[in-house]
C-alpha positions as CSV (number, residue, x, y, z in Angstrom):
1,M,-18.4,31.0,28.9
2,T,-21.9,29.4,28.6
3,K,-22.2,25.9,30.0
4,P,-23.0,23.4,27.3
5,A,-26.4,21.8,27.3
6,V,-26.7,18.0,26.6
7,R,-29.7,16.5,24.9
8,K,-29.8,12.7,24.9
9,L,-30.8,10.9,21.8
10,T,-31.3,7.4,23.1
11,P,-31.0,5.8,26.5
12,T,-27.9,3.9,25.4
13,I,-25.8,6.1,23.1
14,G,-25.7,9.6,21.6
15,A,-26.3,13.2,22.6
16,V,-26.4,16.6,21.0
17,I,-24.3,19.3,22.7
18,E,-25.8,22.7,22.5
19,N,-24.6,26.2,23.4
20,V,-21.1,25.5,22.0
21,D,-19.5,27.4,19.2
22,L,-16.4,25.5,18.1
23,S,-15.1,28.4,16.0
24,K,-14.3,30.3,19.2
25,P,-11.5,29.7,21.7
26,L,-12.4,26.9,24.1
27,D,-11.1,27.1,27.7
28,A,-9.9,24.0,29.6
29,E,-13.2,23.8,31.5
30,L,-15.3,23.6,28.4
31,I,-12.9,21.0,26.9
32,A,-13.4,19.0,30.1
33,D,-17.2,19.3,29.8
34,I,-17.0,18.0,26.2
35,R,-14.8,15.1,27.3
36,A,-17.2,14.2,30.1
37,A,-20.2,14.2,27.6
38,L,-18.2,12.0,25.2
39,L,-17.5,9.5,28.0
40,A,-21.1,9.5,29.2
41,H,-22.8,9.2,25.7
42,K,-20.1,7.6,23.5
43,V,-20.9,9.8,20.5
44,I,-21.8,13.5,20.7
45,F,-23.0,15.9,18.0
46,F,-22.7,19.6,17.4
47,E,-25.0,21.3,14.9
48,D,-24.6,24.5,12.9
49,Q,-20.8,24.8,13.3
50,H,-18.7,26.9,11.0
51,I,-15.0,26.0,11.4
52,T,-12.0,26.0,9.1
53,P,-9.9,22.8,8.6
54,V,-7.3,24.4,10.8
55,Q,-9.9,25.0,13.6
56,H,-11.1,21.5,13.2
57,R,-7.6,20.1,13.5
58,D,-6.8,22.3,16.5
59,F,-10.1,21.3,18.3
60,A,-9.3,17.6,17.8
61,A,-5.7,18.2,19.1
62,R,-7.1,19.4,22.4
63,F,-7.8,15.7,23.1
64,G,-4.6,14.1,22.0
65,D,-2.1,13.7,19.2
66,L,-3.5,13.2,15.8
67,H,-3.2,10.2,13.5
68,T,-2.5,10.7,9.8
69,H,-4.1,8.0,7.6
70,P,-1.8,6.1,5.3
71,L,-4.3,6.0,2.4
72,Y,-7.0,8.7,2.4
73,P,-6.2,12.0,0.8
74,G,-5.4,14.8,3.3
75,V,-6.9,18.2,3.7
76,P,-4.4,20.7,2.2
77,E,-4.5,23.2,5.0
78,A,-4.4,20.6,7.7
79,P,-2.7,17.4,6.4
80,E,-3.2,15.5,9.6
81,M,-6.9,15.3,8.6
82,F,-8.4,13.6,5.7
83,I,-11.3,13.9,3.2
84,L,-14.1,11.4,2.6
85,D,-15.4,12.4,-0.8
86,N,-17.9,9.7,-2.0
87,H,-19.9,9.8,-5.2
88,A,-20.8,7.5,-8.1
89,N,-17.2,7.1,-9.2
90,N,-15.9,6.8,-5.7
91,P,-18.4,4.8,-3.6
92,T,-17.9,4.6,0.2
93,D,-16.0,1.7,1.7
94,N,-17.4,2.4,5.2
95,D,-20.7,0.6,4.8
96,A,-19.7,-2.1,7.2
97,W,-19.6,-2.0,11.0
98,H,-16.1,-1.1,12.2
99,T,-14.0,0.6,14.8
100,D,-11.4,3.0,13.3
101,V,-7.8,2.1,12.8
102,T,-7.6,-0.9,15.1
103,F,-4.7,-2.1,12.8
104,I,-2.2,-0.1,14.9
105,E,-0.8,-0.7,18.4
106,T,-2.5,2.4,19.8
107,P,-5.9,2.7,18.0
108,P,-7.6,6.1,18.1
109,L,-9.2,7.5,21.2
110,G,-11.8,9.1,18.9
111,A,-12.5,10.9,15.7
112,I,-14.3,14.1,14.8
113,L,-16.3,14.2,11.5
114,Y,-17.5,17.4,9.9
115,A,-20.2,17.4,7.2
116,K,-19.2,19.6,4.3
117,L,-21.5,18.5,1.5
118,L,-24.5,16.2,1.8
119,P,-26.9,14.4,-0.6
120,P,-30.5,15.6,-0.8
121,E,-31.4,12.6,1.4
122,G,-29.7,9.6,2.9
123,G,-26.1,9.3,4.0
124,D,-26.8,8.8,7.7
125,T,-24.3,7.3,10.0
126,C,-25.1,4.7,12.8
127,W,-23.0,4.2,16.0
128,A,-23.3,1.3,18.4
129,N,-22.3,1.1,22.1
130,M,-19.8,-1.8,22.6
131,Q,-20.2,-1.6,26.4
132,A,-23.9,-2.3,26.0
133,A,-23.2,-5.0,23.5
134,Y,-20.8,-6.7,25.9
135,E,-23.2,-6.4,28.8
136,G,-25.9,-8.0,26.6
137,L,-24.0,-11.3,26.4
138,S,-24.4,-14.1,28.9
139,K,-22.0,-14.1,31.9
140,P,-20.3,-17.3,30.8
141,L,-19.7,-15.9,27.4
142,Q,-18.4,-12.6,28.9
143,R,-15.9,-14.6,31.0
144,F,-14.8,-16.7,28.0
145,L,-14.3,-13.7,25.7
146,S,-12.4,-11.7,28.4
147,E,-9.5,-14.2,28.2
148,L,-9.1,-14.0,24.5
149,D,-7.0,-11.9,22.1
150,A,-7.6,-11.2,18.4
151,V,-5.5,-10.3,15.4
152,H,-6.3,-7.0,13.6
153,D,-5.1,-6.6,10.1
154,F,-4.8,-3.5,7.9
155,A,-4.9,-5.6,4.7
156,R,-8.3,-7.0,5.7
157,G,-9.9,-3.6,5.9
158,F,-8.0,-2.2,2.9
159,P,-7.5,-4.9,0.4
160,A,-5.5,-4.2,-2.8
161,R,-8.7,-4.4,-4.9
162,G,-10.7,-2.1,-2.7
163,V,-11.9,1.4,-3.5
164,V,-9.6,3.2,-1.1
165,A,-6.5,1.2,-2.2
166,K,-7.1,1.9,-5.8
167,G,-7.7,5.6,-5.1
168,A,-4.4,5.8,-3.2
169,G,-2.4,3.9,-5.9
170,A,-0.6,0.5,-5.8
171,D,2.7,1.9,-4.5
172,K,1.1,3.8,-1.6
173,H,-1.0,0.8,-0.7
174,A,1.9,-1.6,-0.8
175,K,3.9,0.8,1.5
176,A,1.0,1.0,3.9
177,V,0.7,-2.8,4.1
178,E,4.4,-3.1,4.8
179,E,4.3,-0.5,7.5
180,H,1.2,-2.0,9.2
181,P,1.8,-5.7,10.0
182,P,-1.0,-7.4,11.9
183,V,-1.4,-6.5,15.6
184,I,-3.0,-8.2,18.6
185,H,-5.7,-6.6,20.8
186,P,-7.9,-8.1,23.6
187,V,-11.4,-9.2,22.5
188,V,-12.8,-7.4,25.5
189,R,-11.2,-4.0,26.2
190,T,-11.3,-2.1,29.5
191,H,-11.9,1.6,28.9
192,P,-9.0,3.5,30.4
193,E,-11.1,6.4,31.6
194,T,-14.4,4.9,32.6
195,G,-13.3,1.4,33.6
196,A,-16.1,-0.1,31.5
197,D,-15.5,-3.3,29.6
198,G,-16.6,-3.4,25.9
199,L,-16.3,-5.7,22.9
200,F,-13.2,-4.7,20.8
201,V,-13.6,-6.8,17.7
202,N,-14.9,-5.5,14.4
203,Y,-15.7,-6.7,10.9
204,G,-13.5,-4.1,9.3
205,F,-10.2,-5.2,10.8
206,T,-10.5,-8.2,13.1
207,D,-9.2,-11.2,11.2
208,R,-9.2,-14.0,13.7
209,I,-9.1,-14.9,17.4
210,K,-5.8,-16.3,18.7
211,G,-5.7,-19.8,20.1
212,L,-8.9,-21.0,18.4
213,R,-9.2,-23.1,15.3
214,R,-10.1,-21.1,12.2
215,E,-13.7,-22.4,12.0
216,E,-14.2,-21.7,15.8
217,S,-12.8,-18.2,15.4
218,S,-15.0,-17.5,12.3
219,A,-18.1,-18.8,14.0
220,L,-17.5,-16.8,17.2
221,L,-16.6,-13.6,15.4
222,N,-19.5,-13.8,13.0
223,M,-21.9,-14.2,16.0
224,L,-20.4,-11.1,17.6
225,F,-20.5,-9.1,14.4
226,V,-24.3,-9.9,14.2
227,H,-24.9,-9.3,17.9
228,I,-23.5,-5.7,17.9
229,Q,-26.0,-4.7,15.2
230,K,-29.0,-4.9,17.6
231,P,-31.0,-1.6,17.4
232,E,-31.0,-1.4,21.2
233,Y,-27.3,-0.6,21.1
234,Q,-27.5,2.1,18.4
235,V,-28.1,5.7,17.4
236,R,-28.7,6.8,13.8
237,W,-27.6,10.3,13.0
238,K,-29.3,12.2,10.2
239,W,-26.6,14.7,9.0
240,K,-27.1,18.4,8.4
241,E,-24.5,20.5,6.6
242,N,-22.0,21.9,9.1
243,S,-22.9,19.4,11.8
244,I,-20.1,17.5,13.6
245,A,-19.9,14.0,15.2
246,F,-17.3,13.2,17.9
247,W,-17.2,9.6,18.9
248,D,-15.2,7.6,21.5
249,N,-13.6,5.0,19.3
250,R,-12.6,2.9,22.3
251,I,-16.1,1.8,23.1
252,T,-18.1,2.2,19.8
253,Q,-18.4,1.0,16.3
254,H,-20.0,2.8,13.4
255,Y,-21.5,2.3,9.9
256,A,-21.9,4.8,7.1
257,V,-25.2,4.1,5.4
258,N,-24.6,3.8,1.6
259,D,-28.0,4.8,0.2
260,Y,-27.3,8.1,-1.5
261,L,-25.5,7.4,-4.8
262,P,-25.2,8.8,-7.4
263,H,-25.3,11.9,-5.2
264,R,-22.1,13.2,-3.5
265,R,-21.2,13.3,0.2
266,I,-18.0,15.2,1.5
267,M,-16.8,14.9,5.1
268,N,-13.6,16.1,6.8
269,R,-12.2,13.9,9.6
270,A,-9.6,14.4,12.3
271,T,-8.5,11.2,14.2
272,I,-7.1,11.4,17.7
273,L,-4.6,8.7,18.8
274,G,-5.3,6.7,21.9
275,D,-3.4,4.2,24.0
276,R,-2.7,0.5,23.8
277,P,-5.9,-1.6,24.5
278,F,-5.9,-3.9,27.5
279,H,-8.3,-6.0,29.5
280,R,-8.3,-5.4,33.3
281,S,-7.3,-9.1,33.9
282,R,-4.0,-8.6,32.2
283,K,-3.3,-4.9,32.4
284,P,0.2,-4.0,31.3
285,E,2.7,-2.5,33.7
286,G,2.2,1.2,34.0
287,A,-1.3,1.2,32.5
288,K,-4.0,2.9,34.6
289,I,-7.8,2.9,34.7
290,A,-8.8,6.5,35.6
291,A,-12.1,5.4,37.1
292,E,-10.4,3.2,39.8
């Protein structure tokens, strides 16, 4: 099998993977090469791919168990995946910086997004490197943040009046809120495979920092939410039909640019479950850092 070629997009984050056809059987060596590229570049892209929903699901499953979203509509042939179908009557709710599904105990390792229908122009997605964002802070602030934990809340990211909740229906949303109580994650997460530390708070789901007064928590979180938006930490991907993005959700945030309405944009996504976040200073018993 041809060795994949890697073309970097920025010095900090993002690469295009070439010489890979995801519709064909992928051996363990190629999967290992793709994983290595993901770890090195945080988000990787494949162009001109023609895969079915089942092939999409099965490719994602090579990297771990899949998460089924409690609100988004599923893909009929592969219900573990879901459809993002945005248009004038269903505008996107992803136009804010976020890390996916941090409202569960074991947030996703990553996600694989496939462009099915695109607007004539616009609809880009931006990703930001949270390792670089953390390393861009002063050492005293790094030390302070590394001791903190934060509360992540499903209801913050999916309020009852939001677009996704309304689309899912009141009963389904109420059930999802009940099944997803707030969870606690470290403000700085140690990556279990690379050993890198990165910020692990996001505007989408992080409600407050434990142990701080509400005004202190809000001020600190708002500063971090602005800090991660520096262009130096980002890559902006201009989608083409049948292109794919695969991002490491443990060390990135992303933002879906909402500039294409009233045109339509349809994407299919598979989400790969990860493990429980930790910081190296208080690593739970049994947790390992592969890089050590």
